[in-house]
C-alpha positions as CSV (number, residue, x, y, z in Angstrom):
1,M,100.1,69.2,104.4
2,P,100.7,72.3,106.6
3,E,102.7,75.2,105.1
4,F,106.2,75.7,106.3
5,S,106.3,78.2,109.2
6,T,108.5,81.2,108.7
7,D,108.1,82.5,112.3
8,G,108.2,81.3,115.9
9,E,104.5,80.2,115.7
10,W,105.6,76.6,115.0
11,R,106.2,76.1,118.7
12,K,102.6,76.9,119.5
13,D,101.0,75.1,116.6
14,P,101.6,71.3,116.7
15,Q,100.6,71.0,113.0
16,R,103.3,73.2,111.7
17,H,106.7,72.0,110.7
18,R,109.8,72.8,112.7
19,P,112.5,74.7,110.8
20,V,115.7,72.7,110.5
21,G,118.3,73.7,113.1
22,M,122.0,73.9,112.4
23,S,123.5,74.7,115.8
24,W,123.8,71.2,117.4
25,R,126.9,69.0,116.9
26,M,127.6,65.4,117.7
27,P,129.7,65.0,120.9
28,S,131.9,62.0,119.9
29,E,133.0,59.6,117.2
30,E,131.6,56.7,119.2
31,L,128.1,58.0,119.0
32,K,128.5,58.5,115.2
33,K,129.5,54.8,114.9
34,V,126.5,53.7,117.0
35,L,124.1,55.6,114.7
36,D,126.0,54.5,111.6
37,I,126.1,58.1,110.3
38,P,127.1,58.2,106.6
39,V,130.7,59.1,105.8
40,M,130.6,62.0,103.3
41,A,133.0,63.0,100.6
42,N,134.5,66.0,102.2
43,A,134.6,68.0,105.5
44,S,131.9,70.4,104.6
45,E,129.4,67.6,103.7
46,Q,130.3,65.8,106.9
47,E,129.7,68.9,109.0
48,V,126.3,69.3,107.5
49,C,125.5,65.6,107.9
50,D,126.5,65.6,111.5
51,A,124.6,68.8,112.3
52,F,121.4,67.5,110.8
53,T,121.8,64.2,112.7
54,A,122.3,66.0,116.0
55,D,119.3,68.3,115.2
56,A,117.2,65.2,114.5
57,I,118.1,63.7,117.9
58,V,117.1,66.9,119.7
59,S,113.8,67.1,117.7
60,A,113.0,63.5,118.3
61,H,113.3,63.9,122.1
62,L,111.8,67.4,122.5
63,Y,109.3,67.5,119.6
64,P,108.3,63.8,119.0
65,G,106.3,63.4,115.8
66,R,107.0,66.9,114.5
67,R,108.1,67.1,110.9
68,I,111.2,69.2,110.1
69,S,111.3,71.4,107.0
70,Y,114.2,72.5,105.0
71,S,114.8,74.3,101.7
72,R,116.3,72.9,98.5
73,R,116.6,76.3,96.8
74,E,120.0,77.8,95.9
75,A,118.9,81.3,96.7
76,Y,117.8,80.4,100.2
77,W,121.2,79.1,101.2
78,Q,123.1,81.9,99.5
79,K,121.3,84.5,101.5
80,R,121.8,82.5,104.7
81,V,125.6,82.1,104.6
82,R,126.2,84.8,107.2
83,Y,124.0,82.9,109.7
84,S,124.5,79.3,108.8
85,G,128.1,79.2,107.7
86,P,129.9,78.4,104.4
87,A,129.5,74.7,104.8
88,F,125.7,74.9,104.5
89,R,125.1,75.2,100.7
90,R,122.4,73.8,98.6
91,D,124.6,71.0,97.3
92,T,126.0,69.9,100.7
93,V,122.5,70.1,102.3
94,I,120.9,68.0,99.6
95,K,123.7,65.4,99.7
96,A,123.5,65.2,103.5
97,I,119.7,64.9,103.7
98,D,119.6,62.3,100.9
99,A,122.4,60.2,102.6
100,L,120.6,60.3,106.0
101,V,117.3,59.3,104.4
102,A,119.0,56.4,102.6
103,R,120.5,55.3,105.9
104,G,117.1,55.5,107.7
105,I,118.1,58.1,110.2
106,L,115.6,60.4,108.6
107,I,112.3,58.9,107.3
108,D,109.1,59.9,105.4
109,H,111.0,62.3,103.2
110,D,108.5,64.6,101.5
111,L,110.5,65.9,98.6
112,R,109.1,69.1,97.1
113,P,110.1,70.6,93.8
114,V,112.1,73.8,93.8
115,G,109.8,76.8,93.6
116,K,108.9,80.1,95.2
117,R,108.3,80.4,98.9
118,G,105.6,78.2,100.2
119,V,105.7,74.5,101.2
120,Q,109.3,73.3,101.7
121,S,110.6,69.7,101.7
122,S,110.3,67.9,105.0
123,Y,111.2,64.7,106.8
124,L,110.7,63.0,110.2
125,P,113.5,61.9,112.5
126,N,113.4,58.2,112.9
127,P,111.5,57.5,116.2
128,M,114.2,55.0,117.2
129,L,116.4,58.0,118.0
130,V,114.3,58.4,121.1
131,A,115.4,54.9,122.3
132,L,118.9,56.3,122.7
133,E,119.6,58.1,125.9
134,M,119.7,61.9,125.2
135,P,123.4,62.5,124.4
136,K,125.2,65.6,125.6
137,L,125.3,67.4,122.3
138,N,127.5,70.4,121.7
139,R,126.0,73.7,120.6
140,K,128.1,75.6,118.2
141,R,128.1,79.4,118.3
142,G,127.1,81.3,115.2
143,E,126.6,84.8,113.9
144,C,125.4,86.8,117.0
145,I,124.3,90.0,115.2
146,I,121.1,89.4,113.3
147,L,119.2,91.8,111.1
148,R,115.5,91.1,110.2
149,D,113.2,92.9,107.8
150,A,109.6,94.1,108.6
151,A,108.3,90.6,107.8
152,G,110.8,89.0,110.3
153,D,113.1,87.4,107.7
154,M,116.8,87.5,108.2
155,L,118.8,89.9,105.9
156,A,122.3,89.9,104.7
157,Y,124.2,93.0,105.5
158,K,127.6,94.8,105.3
159,D,129.5,95.1,108.5
160,T,130.1,98.6,110.0
161,P,132.3,99.7,112.8
162,E,129.2,99.6,115.0
163,T,128.3,96.0,114.1
164,R,131.9,94.9,114.6
165,D,132.0,96.5,118.0
166,S,128.7,94.9,119.1
167,R,129.8,91.5,117.9
168,Y,133.2,91.9,119.7
169,V,131.5,92.8,123.0
170,L,128.9,90.0,122.7
171,D,131.6,87.4,121.7
172,R,133.5,88.3,124.9
173,V,130.3,88.1,127.0
174,N,129.5,84.7,125.5
175,D,133.1,83.5,126.3
176,V,132.7,84.4,130.0
177,L,129.3,82.7,130.2
178,E,130.6,79.6,128.5
179,R,133.2,79.2,131.2
180,A,130.8,79.6,134.0
181,E,129.0,76.7,135.7
182,F,125.2,77.0,135.7
183,T,122.8,74.9,137.8
184,V,119.2,75.1,138.6
185,A,118.2,74.1,142.1
186,G,114.7,74.4,143.4
187,E,111.4,72.6,144.2
188,G,110.0,70.9,141.2
189,V,113.2,70.9,139.1
190,T,113.9,67.7,137.1
191,T,117.2,67.2,135.4
192,D,118.7,64.8,132.9
193,G,122.3,65.7,132.1
194,Q,122.2,69.0,130.2
195,W,118.3,69.0,130.1
196,T,116.2,70.6,132.8
197,R,112.5,70.8,133.2
198,I,110.4,73.1,135.4
199,E,106.7,72.6,134.9
200,D,106.2,72.6,131.1
201,R,109.5,74.4,130.2
202,V,112.4,72.2,129.0
203,F,115.8,73.8,128.5
204,S,119.5,73.2,128.6
205,T,121.7,75.1,131.1
206,S,124.5,74.7,128.6
207,S,122.6,77.1,126.2
208,T,124.3,80.3,127.3
209,S,125.3,81.8,124.0
210,M,123.3,84.9,123.1
211,H,122.6,86.8,119.9
212,R,121.0,90.1,119.2
213,V,118.1,90.7,116.8
214,F,117.6,94.1,115.1
215,N,114.3,94.7,113.3
216,Q,112.7,96.6,110.4
217,G,116.0,96.3,108.4
218,V,117.7,99.1,110.5
219,W,120.1,99.2,113.4
220,T,117.9,101.6,115.4
221,S,115.1,99.2,115.9
222,G,115.2,96.3,118.4
223,G,118.6,94.9,119.2
224,R,117.7,92.9,122.3
225,F,119.6,89.9,123.5
226,Y,118.1,86.4,122.9
227,G,119.0,82.7,122.8
228,A,120.0,81.8,126.4
229,F,118.2,79.3,128.7
230,W,117.3,81.8,131.4
231,Q,115.3,83.8,129.0
232,T,113.0,80.8,128.4
233,M,112.3,80.4,132.2
234,R,109.3,82.0,133.9
235,G,110.1,84.9,136.1
236,R,109.0,83.0,139.2
237,H,111.6,80.3,138.5
238,R,114.6,82.4,137.7
239,H,115.6,82.7,141.3
240,T,116.6,79.0,141.2
241,I,119.6,79.7,138.9
242,M,123.0,79.3,140.6
243,I,126.2,80.6,139.0
244,D,129.4,78.7,140.0
245,G,127.6,77.4,143.0
246,E,126.6,80.8,144.3
247,R,123.1,82.1,144.9
248,T,121.9,84.7,142.4
249,E,119.8,87.8,142.6
250,E,117.8,89.5,139.9
251,V,117.9,93.3,139.7
252,D,115.5,95.1,137.3
253,Y,114.7,98.6,136.2
254,D,111.4,99.7,137.8
255,Y,108.9,101.0,135.1
256,L,111.7,101.4,132.6
257,H,109.7,102.1,129.4
258,A,107.3,104.4,131.3
259,R,110.2,106.3,132.8
260,I,111.8,106.7,129.3
261,I,108.5,108.0,127.8
262,Y,108.1,110.5,130.6
263,A,111.8,111.5,130.2
264,W,111.2,112.1,126.5
265,A,108.2,114.3,127.3
266,R,110.1,116.1,130.0
267,K,107.4,115.2,132.5
268,K,107.6,113.7,136.0
269,L,106.3,110.2,136.6
270,S,104.5,109.9,139.9
271,G,103.6,106.6,141.5
272,D,103.3,103.1,140.0
273,P,102.3,103.7,136.3
274,Y,100.7,100.2,136.0
275,I,98.1,100.6,138.8
276,I,94.8,101.1,136.9
277,E,91.6,101.0,138.9
278,G,89.5,98.0,138.0
279,F,92.3,95.9,136.4
280,P,95.0,93.7,137.7
281,R,98.4,95.3,137.7
282,N,100.0,92.7,135.4
283,V,97.2,93.1,132.9
284,A,97.5,96.9,132.9
285,K,101.3,96.7,132.5
286,R,101.0,94.4,129.5
287,A,98.3,96.6,128.0
288,F,100.6,99.7,128.5
289,F,103.3,98.1,126.4
290,I,100.8,97.0,123.7
291,I,99.3,100.5,123.4
292,V,102.7,102.1,123.1
293,N,103.9,99.6,120.5
294,A,100.8,99.5,118.3
295,K,100.5,101.7,115.2
296,G,97.0,103.1,115.5
297,Y,94.2,103.0,117.9
298,L,92.3,100.1,116.2
299,K,95.3,97.9,116.2
300,A,96.0,98.7,119.9
301,K,92.4,97.9,120.8
302,G,92.4,94.6,118.9
303,A,95.7,93.5,120.5
304,V,94.5,94.5,124.0
305,A,91.2,92.6,123.4
306,E,93.1,89.5,122.4
307,Y,95.3,89.7,125.4
308,L,92.3,90.2,127.8
309,E,90.7,87.1,126.3
310,K,93.9,85.1,126.8
311,K,93.9,86.1,130.5
312,G,90.2,85.0,130.8
313,M,88.8,88.5,130.9
314,N,86.1,90.1,128.8
315,P,87.7,91.4,125.5
316,K,85.0,94.1,125.4
317,L,86.8,95.8,128.2
318,A,89.7,96.7,125.9
319,G,88.4,100.2,125.1
320,K,87.8,100.9,128.8
321,L,91.3,99.8,129.7
322,I,92.9,101.9,127.0
323,D,90.9,105.0,128.0
324,A,91.9,104.4,131.7
325,I,95.6,104.1,130.8
326,K,95.5,107.2,128.6
327,K,93.7,109.2,131.4
328,R,96.3,108.0,134.0
329,H,99.1,109.0,131.6
330,E,97.6,112.1,130.0
331,P,101.0,114.0,130.0
332,V,102.5,111.5,127.6
333,D,99.4,110.3,125.7
334,K,101.0,111.3,122.4
335,Y,103.2,108.3,122.7
336,F,100.3,105.8,122.8
337,H,99.6,103.7,119.7
338,S,102.6,105.5,118.2
339,G,104.7,102.5,117.2
340,K,107.5,103.5,119.5
341,G,107.9,100.0,121.0
342,L,110.9,98.9,118.9
343,E,112.6,102.2,119.5
344,L,112.2,101.7,123.2
345,Q,113.6,98.2,122.9
346,N,116.6,99.6,121.0
347,L,117.2,102.0,123.8
348,D,117.0,99.4,126.6
349,A,119.2,97.1,124.4
350,R,121.9,99.7,124.3
351,M,121.6,100.1,128.1
352,A,121.9,96.3,128.4
353,E,125.0,96.3,126.2
354,Y,126.6,99.0,128.4
355,V,125.9,96.9,131.5
356,L,127.4,93.8,130.0
357,R,130.4,95.7,128.7
358,V,131.2,96.9,132.3
359,M,130.1,93.9,134.4
360,T,131.1,91.0,132.1
361,V,133.7,92.2,129.6
362,Q,135.7,94.5,132.0
363,K,135.1,92.8,135.4
364,G,134.6,89.2,134.3
365,V,131.3,88.7,136.2
366,P,128.7,86.4,134.6
367,C,125.7,88.7,134.1
368,L,122.5,87.4,132.6
369,P,120.3,89.9,130.8
370,I,116.5,89.6,130.5
371,H,115.7,92.8,128.6
372,D,115.3,95.3,131.5
373,S,116.7,93.1,134.3
374,F,119.9,91.2,135.1
375,I,120.9,88.2,137.1
376,V,124.2,88.1,138.9
377,P,125.8,86.2,141.8
378,E,124.5,87.8,145.0
379,G,127.9,89.2,145.9
380,Q,127.8,91.4,142.8
381,V,124.5,93.1,143.3
382,K,125.9,96.5,144.5
383,N,128.2,96.6,141.4
384,L,125.3,95.8,139.2
385,V,123.0,98.5,140.6
386,R,125.8,101.1,140.2
387,T,126.3,100.0,136.6
388,M,122.6,100.0,135.7
389,K,122.2,103.5,137.1
390,A,125.2,104.6,135.0
391,A,123.7,103.1,131.9
392,Y,120.4,104.9,132.6
393,E,122.1,108.2,133.0
394,K,124.1,107.7,129.9
395,Y,121.1,107.0,127.6
396,V,118.1,108.5,129.3
397,G,118.8,111.1,132.0
398,R,119.2,111.5,135.7
399,A,118.5,108.4,137.8
400,S,116.5,108.4,141.0
401,S,117.2,106.3,144.0
402,S,114.2,104.1,143.2
403,L,115.4,103.3,139.7
404,C,116.4,99.6,140.5
405,S,115.0,96.9,142.7
406,V,116.2,93.5,143.7
407,R,113.7,90.7,142.9
408,S,114.8,87.4,144.5
409,V,117.4,85.1,146.1
410,A,117.9,81.5,145.1
411,T,116.8,78.6,147.2
412,F,118.4,75.2,147.4
413,D,115.7,72.5,147.5
414,S,115.9,70.4,144.4
415,T,114.6,67.1,143.1
416,K,115.8,64.7,140.4
417,S,113.7,62.3,138.4
418,Q,114.7,58.8,139.5
419,A,113.8,57.6,136.0
420,W,116.7,59.6,134.6
421,V,119.4,59.1,137.3
422,Q,120.3,55.5,136.6
423,N,123.0,55.0,133.9
424,S,123.5,58.7,133.5
425,P,127.1,59.5,134.3
426,H,126.9,63.0,132.8
427,L,124.2,64.3,135.3
428,H,125.0,67.7,136.7
429,T,126.3,67.7,140.2
430,L,123.8,69.0,142.8
431,P,124.7,72.4,144.3
432,P,126.4,72.3,147.7
433,S,124.4,72.8,150.8
434,T,126.4,76.0,151.5
435,P,126.9,78.2,148.5
436,T,130.4,79.0,147.4
437,K,131.9,82.5,147.1
438,V,133.6,83.3,143.8
439,N,136.1,86.1,143.3
440,Y,135.8,87.3,139.8
441,R,138.7,88.8,138.0
442,S,138.8,92.4,137.2
443,R,139.2,91.9,133.4
444,V,139.1,89.2,130.8
445,H,142.4,88.9,129.1
446,D,142.6,89.3,125.3
447,D,144.1,85.9,124.7
448,S,141.0,84.3,126.1
449,V,138.6,85.9,123.6
450,L,137.7,84.4,120.3
451,Q,137.2,87.4,118.0
452,N,135.6,87.6,114.6
453,R,134.3,84.1,114.8
454,E,133.1,82.4,111.7
455,P,129.3,82.7,111.6
456,Q,128.0,79.2,112.0
457,A,124.6,77.7,112.6
458,L,121.8,79.4,114.4
459,D,118.6,77.6,115.1
460,L,116.5,80.4,113.8
461,D,113.8,81.0,111.2
462,T,114.0,81.4,107.5
463,V,116.2,84.0,105.7
464,A,114.8,86.5,103.3
465,T,115.3,85.8,99.6
466,V,115.5,89.4,98.6
467,E,118.4,91.0,96.8
468,T,120.8,92.7,99.2
469,E,124.2,94.2,99.0
470,S,127.2,91.9,99.2
471,F,128.8,91.6,102.6
472,N,132.3,90.9,103.8
473,A,133.5,87.3,103.6
474,P,133.5,85.7,107.0
475,V,136.8,85.2,108.7
476,K,137.8,81.6,109.5
477,S,136.8,80.6,113.0
478,K,138.9,79.4,115.9
479,T,137.9,75.9,117.0
480,E,135.9,75.8,120.1
481,T,137.4,74.1,123.1
482,L,135.3,71.2,124.1
483,K,135.1,69.8,127.6
484,A,136.2,66.3,128.3
485,E,133.7,63.8,127.0
486,Q,132.1,61.1,129.1
487,P,131.7,57.7,127.5
488,V,128.5,57.3,125.6
489,V,126.0,55.2,127.4
490,I,123.3,53.6,125.3
491,V,120.1,53.0,127.1
492,R,117.0,51.6,125.3
493,R,113.9,53.0,126.8
494,Q,110.7,55.0,126.1
495,I,110.6,58.8,126.0
496,P,110.5,60.2,129.5
497,A,107.0,60.9,130.8
498,F,107.6,64.5,131.6
499,L,108.7,65.3,128.0
500,R,105.7,63.5,126.6
501,K,103.4,65.3,129.0
502,A,104.9,68.7,128.1
503,Q,104.2,68.1,124.4
504,E,100.7,66.8,125.0
505,D,99.9,69.8,127.2
506,S,101.1,72.2,124.6
507,A,99.1,70.5,121.8
508,R,96.0,70.4,124.0
509,A,96.3,74.1,124.8
510,W,96.7,75.0,121.1
511,Q,93.7,72.9,120.1
512,E,91.5,74.5,122.7
513,Q,92.5,77.9,121.5
514,Q,91.7,76.9,117.9
515,V,88.3,75.7,119.0
516,R,87.5,79.0,120.7
517,K,88.6,80.9,117.6
518,K,86.4,78.7,115.4
519,D,83.4,79.2,117.7
520,R,83.9,83.0,117.6
521,K,84.1,83.0,113.8
522,E,80.9,80.8,113.5
523,T,79.0,83.1,115.9
524,L,80.1,86.2,114.0
525,A,79.1,84.6,110.6
526,H,75.7,83.6,112.1
527,L,75.1,87.1,113.3
528,V,76.0,88.6,109.9
529,A,73.7,86.1,108.2
530,L,70.8,87.0,110.5
531,S,71.4,90.7,109.9
532,I,71.5,90.2,106.1
533,A,68.3,88.0,106.2
534,S,66.5,90.6,108.3
535,A,67.5,93.4,105.9
536,T,66.3,91.3,103.0
537,D,62.9,90.6,104.6
538,A,62.4,94.2,105.3
539,E,63.2,95.2,101.7
540,E,60.8,92.6,100.3
541,E,58.0,93.8,102.6
542,C,58.6,97.3,101.5
543,L,58.5,96.3,97.8
544,A,55.4,94.2,98.3
545,G,53.6,97.1,100.1
546,G,54.5,99.4,97.3
547,S,53.1,97.2,94.6
548,R,49.7,97.0,96.5
549,S,49.4,100.8,97.0
550,H,47.4,102.8,94.5
551,V,49.4,104.6,91.9
552,P,47.5,107.4,90.2
553,P,47.4,107.3,86.4
554,K,49.6,109.7,84.5
555,P,47.7,112.6,83.1
556,A,47.1,112.6,79.3
557,A,49.6,114.5,77.4
558,R,48.5,117.9,76.0
559,Y,49.2,118.9,72.5
């Protein structure tokens, strides 16, 4: 039985359990009746039961055969209340899970005794859930300001004026994004209602709600924006995003972290910092980030070697690449393997918050952040560039004319899987042949903003069970406005081929990686054994030679 995964590695390792998610909600009472969901004793128990059912449906479609882990410990849910919401307590969770197991919606329940961190209880979604057409589930927004410790576990915290302000801004941004219409139109795009696939990536264009993650247990580390669908897309596919039927363009900061480091050192950056002779630019760029983020030369070298191997290059070139980068950037070499990565992320996150505050909160423009770049409707590019330069000058220093560059413009060729079109009334409408022009308001009115929303479920990893200070009780939330629902259409059929193929490709890639790691370990162990055997043979020969040599007798003692 694999140990419960407390990090995001479960997505890469098919043998690990998937942490239970609490952010999906059932779309209609009709679907609840079809599934025969248990009727619980009170509203809190019913909310938990419905959430776990919706999560099981998503998992059955996207991660078939993957077990789902959950905790039955009181301390776990007490620490998680800020992130999961007050309904998710140990007693309500246990009652909901047990009821769903008894009803057969969840199966193969592996009940573990309460204990310290380790293997949690787990279950499998009933495979019959895949026979139902994927419903248009609702995703409920939760706590958007997350604090993690050095181990990556979520921490409880007391609100401060800064956290309240950041939450207020992000809530307003999420409100604007929730009202926008997102479509993905391009070659190789396959859609099924709210689910879209490009190559091996499957995502929902309705997943627009973002959260921020701060690291190391402090508010000055990390703080980047996560959780939205465009952040899971590959860079070469993001140009296919359309907002309210309009083409989009992506604008990014050129060499942002390199610029910041040179600004800290009061030195001038010349040329492209990621062009290193003998290495591809993308490899040198990634190595640059690794070296800055690592704490110590040996950790930097090991991480670069692992990355080179992943890219199909000789890992023994890691030292050469590091030396070449340090030589190219000698004026700022004190920042290499200095552990400054999270500090740099915190700075670019504050810049991103400034951009979103101006573009989305004040002007009402849907603006999609990807760390150091932003996607906007093509008519808003000039406004975005001005705002990005203002953010840079506010937090770093004087901005040059070459600070920002436009990446791409959307295309309009799209395809749909015919296997998914029939009997699917909730399919997204294809974008028009001529993109529409949208005039965005200058400001979002206060009455359209949901403030101080109750923290609800986040489909994130485990929460720390350490003792922390008590925090303010959450304020009751406003009910989210749900769009008009389409009648539920039940279609009995097999899981779509593209979803099955995506899972098989992921599992195959992981297995190949494990085989390579095992081969390396066995080779290293063999070399060590040979070295030890050789040393032992040499020692025995030395001892044997010494015993055969003549040893002169000790002289007699004199009295």
